[in-house]
ROZA-213110 format. One line per field, with one value per residue (C-alpha): x, y, z; chain; residue in three letters. Coordinates in pm, whole numbers, plus 50000, padded with zeros to 5 digits. Layout:
N
c1 <- [X, ...]
c2 <- [Y, ...]
c3 <- [Z, ...]
kevo <- [A, ...]
guke <- [ala, ...]
END
This chain:
81
c1 <- [71855, 71999, 72100, 72122, 71785, 71711, 71364, 71286, 71398, 71280, 71287, 70909, 70936, 71221, 71013, 70714, 70928, 71177, 70953, 70700, 70983, 71164, 70855, 70805, 71169, 71152, 70845, 71005, 71325, 71141, 70943, 71261, 71428, 71121, 71119, 71490, 71415, 71145, 71385, 71641, 71384, 71313, 71684, 71700, 71965, 71881, 72197, 72193, 71821, 71858, 72154, 71956, 71661, 71875, 72036, 71695, 71575, 71879, 71830, 71466, 71560, 71813, 71556, 71297, 71544, 71640, 71271, 71226, 71531, 71386, 71050, 71226, 71414, 71084, 70910, 71201, 71196, 70819, 70869, 71136, 70914]
c2 <- [10617, 10506, 10820, 10874, 11015, 11227, 11118, 11424, 11699, 11580, 11825, 11862, 11949, 12194, 12359, 12385, 12547, 12762, 12927, 13080, 13167, 13345, 13545, 13648, 13754, 13959, 14141, 14200, 14325, 14566, 14697, 14752, 14927, 15146, 15239, 15326, 15556, 15723, 15769, 15919, 16170, 16270, 16322, 16025, 15749, 15505, 15332, 15011, 14954, 15001, 14764, 14505, 14547, 14489, 14186, 14036, 14101, 13919, 13630, 13603, 13591, 13316, 13109, 13154, 13054, 12744, 12659, 12689, 12468, 12202, 12223, 12143, 11853, 11723, 11739, 11571, 11287, 11252, 11215, 10948, 10731]
c3 <- [09274, 09602, 09786, 10156, 10249, 10554, 10662, 10872, 10631, 10293, 10002, 10034, 10404, 10340, 10070, 10305, 10576, 10386, 10129, 10376, 10615, 10333, 10246, 10609, 10639, 10319, 10451, 10791, 10633, 10406, 10703, 10905, 10612, 10559, 10928, 10909, 10613, 10820, 11111, 10875, 10746, 11108, 11183, 11421, 11431, 11154, 11026, 11231, 11183, 10808, 10800, 10995, 10759, 10449, 10612, 10691, 10334, 10193, 10437, 10332, 09966, 10039, 10232, 09960, 09688, 09885, 09919, 09544, 09486, 09717, 09536, 09208, 09371, 09515, 09179, 08999, 09251, 09205, 08828, 08879, 09099]
kevo <- [A, A, A, A, A, A, A, A, A, A, A, A, A, A, A, A, A, A, A, A, A, A, A, A, A, A, A, A, A, A, A, A, A, A, A, A, A, A, A, A, A, A, A, A, A, A, A, A, A, A, A, A, A, A, A, A, A, A, A, A, A, A, A, A, A, A, A, A, A, A, A, A, A, A, A, A, A, A, A, A, A]
guke <- [met, asn, arg, pro, tyr, asn, phe, phe, met, thr, pro, lys, arg, lys, trp, gln, ile, phe, ser, pro, leu, gly, leu, val, leu, val, gly, leu, gly, leu, ser, leu, thr, asp, his, ala, ala, tyr, leu, lys, ser, gln, gly, glu, pro, trp, phe, trp, leu, gly, thr, leu, gly, leu, thr, val, val, asn, ser, gly, leu, ala, phe, phe, ala, asp, gly, val, lys, asn, arg, val, val, tyr, glu, leu, arg, gln, gln, gln, asp]
END
C-alpha cells in the first residue's frame, strides 16, 4: 500500500505516547473528582474541580482509545509487510 506516511508520528509511536498518557489522565481525573467529592462532603466549593476532574477523565479515555486504535493499525501494517 502506498499511503502518505508521517515518519515522526508512526502508529507505533502514537500508541507508545497516547496509551500511557491516557492512563495517566484517567488517574488524574479520578483523583480530582474524588477530591471534589471530599470537598463537597466538607461543605466547601467543589463544582469546578469536579467538572475539571470529569473532563480530564474523558480526555484520558479518548487518548487511551486512540492509542489502542493506533496499536491495531501498527499490527495490521506489520502483518501486511
